[in-house]
C-alpha positions as CSV (number, residue, x, y, z in Angstrom):
1,M,121.4,93.3,92.9
2,Q,118.6,93.8,90.5
3,W,114.6,94.4,90.8
4,S,114.3,90.2,89.6
5,T,116.7,88.6,92.6
6,K,115.1,90.7,95.3
7,I,111.4,90.5,95.0
8,A,110.3,88.8,92.1
9,P,110.5,85.5,93.7
10,A,108.2,86.7,96.6
11,L,105.4,88.5,94.3
12,A,105.2,85.4,91.9
13,L,104.7,83.1,95.2
14,A,102.4,86.0,96.9
15,K,98.6,85.7,96.7
16,R,97.5,88.9,97.1
17,R,100.3,91.3,97.8
18,V,104.0,92.0,98.8
19,V,104.9,94.2,101.6
20,V,108.3,95.5,102.2
21,K,109.0,97.7,105.4
22,R,111.9,100.2,104.6
23,P,113.1,103.2,106.6
24,D,111.5,106.6,105.8
25,Y,114.3,108.0,103.8
26,A,115.4,104.8,102.2
27,E,115.3,104.7,98.2
28,P,112.8,102.5,96.8
29,L,113.7,99.0,95.9
30,A,116.1,98.7,92.2
31,G,114.6,102.5,91.8
32,Q,111.4,101.0,91.0
33,K,108.6,103.2,93.0
34,A,105.9,100.8,94.4
35,P,102.6,101.4,93.4
36,S,101.2,101.7,96.5
37,A,102.6,102.6,100.1
38,V,101.8,103.6,103.7
39,I,104.1,105.9,105.3
40,T,104.6,106.1,109.3
41,K,106.9,108.2,111.2
42,N,110.0,106.5,111.0
43,H,108.7,103.7,108.6
44,R,107.3,103.2,105.1
45,F,105.6,100.1,103.9
46,D,105.9,99.5,100.2
47,I,103.0,97.2,98.8
48,Y,103.3,95.6,95.5
49,P,100.7,93.5,94.1
50,C,101.4,90.1,93.0
51,I,101.9,88.7,89.7
52,K,98.3,87.3,88.0
53,T,99.4,84.1,86.3
């Protein structure tokens, strides 16, 4: 799957941000590092800002 099929629809609908919960060892979605992330013991929450229109 490509980046656009995974997260672009969510970013288009989001009002502020999209948060994706991932295992701490997982690669970023489609190889694109999130602009911001919260890292816990076993998980990482990647935070993507919404698309402004």
